[in-house]
C-alpha positions as CSV (number, residue, x, y, z in Angstrom):
1,X,101.4,110.0,110.1
2,X,99.1,111.2,112.7
3,X,97.6,108.5,115.1
4,X,93.8,108.3,115.0
5,X,92.1,110.2,117.7
6,X,90.1,108.1,119.7
7,X,86.2,108.5,119.6
8,X,83.6,107.1,122.1
9,X,80.1,107.4,120.9
10,X,77.0,106.5,122.8
11,X,74.2,105.4,120.6
12,X,71.1,105.8,122.9
13,X,68.7,104.2,120.1
14,X,65.1,104.7,120.9
15,X,65.7,105.6,124.3
16,X,65.4,108.8,126.3
17,X,63.2,111.7,127.0
18,X,63.8,115.3,128.4
19,X,64.5,113.7,131.9
20,X,67.3,111.7,130.2
21,X,69.3,115.1,129.5
22,X,70.6,115.2,133.0
23,X,72.6,112.0,132.2
24,X,74.2,113.9,129.0
25,X,75.0,116.7,131.3
26,X,77.0,114.4,133.8
27,X,78.9,112.9,131.0
28,X,79.6,116.4,129.8
29,X,80.7,117.9,133.1
30,X,83.4,115.0,133.7
31,X,85.2,115.0,130.5
32,X,88.0,117.3,131.6
33,X,91.5,115.6,130.9
34,X,89.9,113.2,128.7
35,X,91.9,112.3,125.6
36,X,89.2,111.0,123.5
37,X,86.5,112.8,121.6
38,X,83.1,112.0,123.1
39,X,79.7,112.0,121.7
40,X,76.3,111.2,122.6
41,X,73.7,110.3,119.8
42,X,70.2,110.8,121.3
43,X,66.7,110.0,119.5
44,X,66.3,113.0,116.8
45,X,63.4,114.4,119.3
46,X,66.4,115.5,122.1
47,X,69.2,116.4,119.6
48,X,68.2,120.2,119.6
49,X,67.4,120.2,123.7
50,X,70.8,118.3,124.4
51,X,72.4,120.7,122.2
52,X,71.4,123.4,124.6
53,X,71.9,121.3,127.5
54,X,75.7,120.7,127.0
55,X,76.4,123.9,125.0
56,X,79.9,125.1,126.0
57,X,81.1,121.6,126.7
58,X,83.3,119.1,125.0
59,X,80.5,116.7,124.6
60,X,79.6,116.1,120.9
61,X,76.0,115.6,119.8
62,X,75.2,113.2,116.9
63,X,72.2,111.8,115.1
64,X,71.3,108.0,114.8
65,X,70.6,108.1,110.9
66,X,69.4,110.6,108.3
67,X,67.9,110.5,104.8
68,X,69.7,110.8,101.7
69,X,67.7,113.5,100.4
70,X,67.8,117.1,101.7
71,X,64.1,117.4,102.0
72,X,60.7,116.1,100.3
73,X,57.4,114.0,101.0
74,X,59.5,111.5,103.4
75,X,57.0,111.3,106.4
76,X,58.8,110.6,109.7
77,X,62.3,111.0,108.3
78,X,65.0,113.3,109.0
79,X,67.5,115.0,106.7
80,X,71.4,115.4,107.5
81,X,70.5,119.2,107.3
82,X,67.8,119.0,109.8
83,X,70.2,117.2,112.3
84,X,73.1,120.0,111.8
85,X,70.4,122.5,112.3
86,X,69.2,120.7,115.7
87,X,72.7,120.9,116.9
88,X,74.5,117.9,115.9
89,X,77.9,117.3,114.4
90,X,78.0,113.8,113.8
91,X,75.5,111.0,112.4
92,X,75.5,107.2,112.8
93,X,74.9,105.6,109.4
94,X,74.6,101.8,108.3
95,X,73.7,100.6,112.0
96,X,73.4,96.9,111.7
97,X,69.6,97.4,112.9
98,X,69.0,99.8,109.9
99,X,70.7,97.2,107.6
100,X,68.6,94.1,108.9
101,X,65.3,95.9,110.0
102,X,64.9,98.1,107.2
103,X,66.9,96.5,104.4
104,X,69.6,99.3,104.0
105,X,72.3,98.4,101.3
106,X,75.7,99.3,101.0
107,X,74.8,101.8,98.2
108,X,72.1,103.4,100.6
109,X,74.4,103.7,103.2
110,X,77.1,105.2,100.9
111,X,74.2,107.9,99.8
112,X,73.7,108.8,103.2
113,X,77.2,109.3,103.8
114,X,77.3,111.9,101.0
115,X,74.4,113.6,102.7
116,X,76.1,113.8,105.7
117,X,78.9,115.3,104.0
118,X,76.8,117.6,102.2
119,X,75.4,118.9,105.6
120,X,78.8,119.2,107.3
121,X,78.2,116.2,109.6
122,X,80.9,113.6,110.5
123,X,79.8,110.2,109.7
124,X,80.2,107.1,111.9
125,X,79.8,104.3,109.4
126,X,78.8,100.7,110.8
127,X,79.9,97.4,109.2
128,X,79.7,94.1,110.8
129,X,78.9,90.4,110.0
130,X,75.8,88.1,111.4
131,X,76.4,84.8,113.2
132,X,75.8,82.8,110.5
133,X,78.3,84.8,108.2
134,X,81.1,84.1,111.0
135,X,80.3,80.7,111.6
136,X,80.6,80.4,108.0
137,X,84.2,81.9,107.7
138,X,82.9,84.9,105.9
139,X,83.5,87.8,108.6
140,X,86.3,89.5,107.1
141,X,85.0,89.3,103.3
142,X,81.6,90.6,104.6
143,X,83.1,93.5,106.6
144,X,85.5,94.6,104.1
145,X,83.0,94.4,101.5
146,X,80.8,96.5,103.3
147,X,83.6,99.1,104.0
148,X,84.4,99.2,100.2
149,X,80.5,99.5,99.4
150,X,79.4,102.1,102.0
151,X,82.3,104.4,101.9
152,X,82.2,106.8,98.9
153,X,85.4,108.2,97.4
154,X,84.2,111.6,98.6
155,X,85.3,110.7,102.1
156,X,88.9,111.1,101.1
157,X,90.5,113.9,103.2
158,X,87.3,114.2,105.3
159,X,86.8,113.4,109.1
160,X,85.0,110.1,109.3
161,X,85.1,106.9,111.6
162,X,84.2,103.4,110.9
163,X,82.5,101.3,113.6
164,X,82.7,97.5,113.8
165,X,79.7,95.9,115.0
166,X,79.6,92.1,115.2
167,X,75.8,91.9,114.8
168,X,75.6,88.7,116.8
169,X,77.2,90.6,119.9
170,X,74.8,93.7,120.0
171,X,72.7,93.5,123.0
172,X,73.2,90.0,123.6
173,X,76.1,90.2,126.2
174,X,78.3,88.2,123.9
175,X,81.6,89.7,122.8
176,X,84.4,88.3,120.3
177,X,87.7,87.3,121.8
178,X,90.2,90.1,121.6
179,X,92.2,88.3,118.8
180,X,88.9,88.2,116.7
181,X,88.2,91.8,117.3
182,X,91.8,92.7,116.3
183,X,91.5,90.4,113.1
184,X,88.7,92.3,111.8
185,X,89.9,95.8,112.8
186,X,93.1,95.1,111.3
187,X,91.4,93.9,108.1
188,X,89.2,97.2,108.2
189,X,92.3,99.3,108.4
190,X,93.9,97.7,105.5
191,X,91.0,98.3,103.3
192,X,90.8,102.0,104.2
193,X,94.5,102.4,103.2
194,X,93.5,100.4,100.1
195,X,90.8,102.7,99.2
196,X,91.9,106.0,100.6
197,X,95.8,105.8,100.7
198,X,97.6,107.7,103.5
199,X,94.2,109.1,104.5
200,X,92.8,105.8,105.5
201,X,95.4,105.5,108.3
202,X,93.9,108.5,110.2
203,X,90.0,107.5,111.0
204,X,89.5,105.8,114.1
205,X,87.8,102.4,114.0
206,X,85.5,102.0,116.7
207,X,84.5,98.6,118.4
208,X,80.6,98.3,118.9
209,X,79.2,95.1,120.6
210,X,78.3,95.0,124.0
211,X,81.0,97.4,125.2
212,X,80.7,97.9,129.2
213,X,82.8,99.1,131.9
214,X,84.0,95.6,132.6
215,X,85.2,94.7,129.3
216,X,86.3,98.4,128.0
217,X,89.9,98.1,129.0
218,X,90.7,95.0,127.2
219,X,88.9,96.2,124.1
220,X,90.1,99.7,124.1
221,X,93.8,98.7,123.9
222,X,93.2,96.0,121.3
223,X,95.3,96.7,118.0
224,X,93.6,99.1,115.9
225,X,90.6,99.9,118.2
226,X,90.4,103.6,118.0
227,X,87.4,103.8,120.3
228,X,83.7,102.6,120.8
229,X,80.2,102.8,120.0
230,X,78.5,102.2,122.9
231,X,74.8,101.2,123.3
232,X,73.0,100.3,126.3
233,X,75.9,101.4,128.4
234,X,75.6,105.0,127.2
235,X,72.2,105.5,128.9
236,X,73.7,106.1,132.3
237,X,76.5,108.6,132.8
238,X,78.2,106.4,135.6
239,X,78.5,103.5,133.0
240,X,79.3,105.7,129.9
241,X,82.1,107.4,131.7
242,X,83.5,104.0,133.2
243,X,84.2,103.3,129.5
244,X,85.7,106.5,128.6
245,X,88.0,106.4,131.6
246,X,89.3,102.9,130.4
247,X,91.0,104.7,127.4
């Protein structure tokens, strides 16, 4: 069975204007010899311009969310088809900020995954527990439940990744210990194999929780860590490249 190809994805969140495209270009220019696939997910307003700015390079572009429907009266929302049309090839779905701030359920995330597949986008599906859930000893139960509920059967045979985000570590500077990260990633892998059989062995499982150049080497070489979903450290090329080079 082929080992998962590492994926390092930068989530710019609600940051970035046209002036930020130079950071994406700097990342794209430095990817020669990189073994991982590398993606940046800018705000929807920048996807098309970023696609033009890095055209012909190895840098992939993604969206940060999509609507489940193809089109309709959904003011302010963006469909998977719109992202693909703008030049995206991936999309982040079920991010903890969407689950917590917008009440997104596993069922809704699964519907968005279906939308991504419909549009030919590769989904990065996020799962993770809150601090209270971890303190209660429910981290593995919560995370594996989200994997089962958020990943539809139609993913079988498709290219996708799962990103483990301990909610309590995002943007806080806190990071789980390496054994804690490994425990969750191993449980996610076991669940993927349970649900998808042998195909469950190939999707990379990304770690996403305050990844930065100073801790990337240890995290990226932990068991079943197949890359990273990077937040703030992806906004500057120097920091993001420091993480990529840690592989």
